[in-house]
C-alpha positions as CSV (number, residue, x, y, z in Angstrom):
1,M,6.9,12.7,-15.0
2,S,8.5,9.4,-16.0
3,L,6.9,6.3,-14.5
4,L,8.6,4.3,-11.8
5,P,10.2,1.1,-12.9
6,C,8.2,-1.9,-11.9
7,V,8.1,-5.7,-11.7
8,E,4.8,-7.0,-13.2
9,T,3.1,-10.3,-12.9
10,I,-0.1,-11.3,-14.6
11,T,-2.1,-14.2,-13.1
12,R,-4.5,-14.7,-16.1
13,E,-5.4,-12.9,-19.3
14,P,-7.3,-10.8,-20.1
15,V,-6.5,-8.6,-17.1
16,N,-9.5,-7.1,-15.5
17,A,-8.2,-6.0,-12.1
18,S,-4.8,-4.6,-10.8
19,V,-2.9,-4.6,-7.5
20,I,-0.2,-1.9,-7.1
21,W,2.0,-3.0,-4.1
22,L,4.7,-0.8,-2.6
23,H,7.6,-2.3,-0.8
24,G,9.3,-1.1,2.4
25,L,12.5,0.8,3.1
26,G,15.6,-0.8,1.6
27,A,13.7,-3.4,-0.4
28,D,12.6,-3.2,-4.0
29,G,9.7,-4.3,-6.3
30,N,10.9,-7.9,-6.1
31,D,10.2,-8.1,-2.4
32,F,6.5,-9.2,-2.6
33,A,6.5,-10.8,-6.1
34,P,7.0,-14.3,-4.7
35,I,3.6,-14.0,-2.8
36,V,1.6,-13.8,-6.1
37,P,1.1,-17.6,-6.5
38,H,-0.4,-17.7,-3.0
39,L,-3.0,-15.0,-3.9
40,A,-4.7,-17.0,-6.6
41,Q,-8.2,-15.7,-7.4
42,P,-11.4,-17.4,-8.6
43,E,-12.2,-17.6,-12.3
44,G,-13.1,-14.2,-13.6
45,I,-10.6,-12.2,-11.4
46,N,-7.6,-11.8,-13.7
47,L,-4.9,-9.8,-11.9
48,R,-2.0,-7.7,-12.9
49,F,0.4,-7.2,-10.0
50,V,2.5,-4.1,-10.3
51,F,5.5,-3.9,-7.8
52,P,7.3,-0.5,-8.3
53,H,10.9,0.2,-7.3
54,A,11.4,3.2,-5.0
55,P,14.3,5.5,-6.0
56,R,17.6,5.3,-4.2
57,I,18.0,8.3,-1.8
58,P,20.1,9.1,1.3
59,V,18.2,8.0,4.5
60,T,19.0,10.1,7.6
61,I,18.3,7.4,10.2
62,N,20.7,5.0,8.3
63,N,23.6,7.5,8.5
64,G,22.7,9.0,5.2
65,M,23.3,5.8,3.3
66,Q,21.7,5.6,-0.1
67,M,19.0,2.9,-0.4
68,P,15.6,2.4,-2.0
69,A,13.2,4.6,-0.1
70,W,9.9,6.3,-0.8
71,Y,11.0,9.2,1.5
72,D,13.6,10.2,4.0
73,I,13.0,9.3,7.7
74,L,14.7,11.9,9.9
75,E,13.9,10.5,13.3
76,M,12.7,7.1,14.6
77,S,10.5,8.7,17.3
78,L,7.1,7.1,17.8
79,D,5.5,9.7,15.7
80,R,8.1,9.3,12.9
81,K,9.7,12.6,11.6
82,V,9.6,12.1,7.9
83,D,10.2,14.2,4.7
84,A,6.6,14.9,3.9
85,E,7.4,16.5,0.6
86,Q,9.2,13.4,-0.6
87,L,6.4,11.2,0.6
88,K,3.9,13.3,-1.4
89,Q,6.1,13.1,-4.5
90,S,6.1,9.3,-4.1
91,A,2.3,9.4,-3.8
92,D,2.1,11.4,-7.0
93,A,4.3,8.8,-8.7
94,V,2.0,6.0,-7.5
95,V,-1.1,7.9,-8.8
96,A,0.7,8.0,-12.2
97,L,0.8,4.2,-12.0
98,I,-2.9,4.0,-11.2
99,E,-3.6,6.2,-14.2
100,R,-1.5,3.9,-16.4
101,E,-3.6,1.0,-15.3
102,I,-6.7,2.9,-16.2
103,E,-5.2,3.6,-19.6
104,R,-4.5,-0.1,-20.0
105,G,-8.2,-0.8,-19.5
106,V,-8.6,-1.4,-15.8
107,P,-11.0,1.0,-14.2
108,A,-10.1,2.7,-10.9
109,E,-12.8,0.7,-9.0
110,R,-10.9,-2.5,-10.0
111,I,-7.6,-1.3,-8.7
112,I,-6.2,-2.2,-5.2
113,L,-3.4,-0.1,-3.8
114,A,-1.3,-1.8,-1.2
115,G,1.8,-1.0,0.8
116,F,4.1,-2.5,3.4
117,S,5.8,-0.3,6.0
118,Q,7.1,2.8,4.3
119,G,5.2,1.8,1.2
120,G,2.0,1.7,3.3
121,A,2.5,5.3,4.4
122,V,2.7,6.3,0.7
123,A,-0.4,4.1,-0.1
124,Y,-2.4,6.0,2.6
125,E,-1.4,9.4,1.1
126,A,-2.0,8.4,-2.5
127,A,-5.3,6.6,-1.9
128,L,-6.9,9.1,0.5
129,S,-6.3,12.0,-1.8
130,Y,-7.1,10.3,-5.1
131,Q,-10.0,11.6,-7.0
132,K,-11.5,8.3,-8.3
133,P,-12.9,5.5,-6.1
134,L,-10.5,2.5,-5.8
135,A,-11.4,-1.1,-5.2
136,G,-9.6,-1.2,-1.9
137,V,-6.5,0.0,0.0
138,M,-4.3,-2.5,1.9
139,C,-1.8,-1.1,4.5
140,L,0.5,-3.6,6.2
141,S,2.8,-3.0,9.2
142,T,2.7,0.8,8.6
143,Y,1.5,4.2,9.8
144,L,-0.4,7.2,8.6
145,A,2.4,9.8,8.4
146,T,0.5,12.6,6.8
147,R,-2.7,12.5,8.8
148,E,-2.4,16.2,9.8
149,T,-1.8,17.5,6.2
150,I,-3.6,15.1,3.8
151,R,-6.2,16.5,1.5
152,L,-9.0,14.0,1.7
153,S,-10.9,13.0,-1.4
154,A,-14.6,12.4,-1.0
155,E,-14.3,9.6,-3.6
156,Q,-12.7,7.1,-1.2
157,R,-15.4,7.4,1.5
158,K,-16.7,4.0,0.7
159,T,-13.4,2.4,-0.2
160,P,-12.6,-0.6,2.0
161,F,-9.3,-0.5,3.9
162,L,-7.4,-3.5,5.1
163,V,-5.0,-2.8,8.0
164,H,-2.7,-5.5,9.3
165,H,0.1,-5.3,11.9
166,G,2.4,-7.6,13.8
167,S,1.8,-7.6,17.5
168,M,5.6,-7.9,18.1
169,D,6.8,-5.4,15.5
170,P,10.0,-3.8,16.7
171,V,10.3,-1.5,13.6
172,V,6.8,0.1,13.4
173,P,5.1,-0.4,16.8
174,I,1.6,-1.8,16.6
175,A,0.4,1.4,18.3
176,L,1.0,3.2,15.0
177,G,-1.1,0.7,13.1
178,E,-3.9,1.1,15.6
179,Q,-3.6,4.8,15.4
180,A,-4.2,4.7,11.7
181,R,-7.1,2.3,12.1
182,D,-8.7,4.6,14.7
183,W,-8.2,7.7,12.4
184,L,-9.9,6.0,9.6
185,Q,-12.8,4.7,11.7
186,Q,-13.3,8.2,13.2
187,R,-13.9,9.4,9.7
188,D,-16.3,6.6,8.8
189,Y,-14.0,4.7,6.4
190,P,-14.8,1.0,6.2
191,V,-11.8,-0.6,7.9
192,E,-11.0,-4.3,8.5
193,Y,-8.2,-4.6,11.1
194,K,-6.2,-7.6,12.2
195,S,-3.0,-8.2,14.1
196,Y,-0.8,-11.3,13.9
197,P,1.7,-12.7,16.4
198,M,4.7,-11.7,14.3
199,Q,7.4,-9.0,13.9
200,H,7.9,-6.7,10.9
201,E,7.0,-9.2,8.2
202,V,4.1,-11.2,6.7
203,C,3.0,-14.6,7.7
204,A,1.1,-17.5,6.1
205,Q,-2.2,-16.9,7.8
206,Q,-2.1,-13.2,6.8
207,I,-1.5,-14.1,3.2
208,A,-4.5,-16.4,3.2
209,D,-6.5,-13.5,4.7
210,I,-5.3,-11.1,2.1
211,R,-6.3,-13.5,-0.7
212,A,-9.8,-13.7,0.8
213,W,-10.0,-9.9,1.1
214,F,-8.9,-9.5,-2.6
215,T,-11.7,-11.8,-3.6
216,D,-14.2,-9.9,-1.6
217,V,-13.4,-6.4,-2.8
218,L,-12.9,-7.4,-6.4
219,S,-16.2,-9.4,-6.5
220,R,-18.1,-6.2,-5.6
221,T,-17.3,-4.7,-9.1
222,H,-17.2,-6.3,-12.5
């Protein structure tokens, strides 16, 4: 399988930790790259940010228009009818990026997997089924689309999850973020959850909180 094309930013050399961050529907890997300077880490945490581009596919809810998407969305019902096979294929492609980071010298326990909206659903699937413990999983303004079918890996039982959502999100209702949080908590995953007075976006306070969380989870392993 060929690797997804990516935008990459390195904060300091030599790299000793990585963040793989998946964009939302219709965006691309450039979407979150401008945030990197605001996520500066203390000395000793030298990050490589990897922002992959989703492939362009027809999206049913947008009249079949081709756009960057991790999977097709068939209905915008509250429970979201999605193409689960495409979602799993995207998760496999993300796992290949994790494996590349390991090959480049960053161990799995120093890799954070992150995703916004549609990218967050892929991050959930990839992380929860991945067979090596990760540093952390960050899911922003998203939902757990494959909770009925996912094959859980015992390796992530102690992996910290950060779940953020906008209280006024008109695209992915906050109830879906809370549902994912509850699902994780019921299975004893360590979850930090926070909502912000915003829509389907990120805000300044949230970015500051993400920076602090990165420092916390990456300071646990060296």
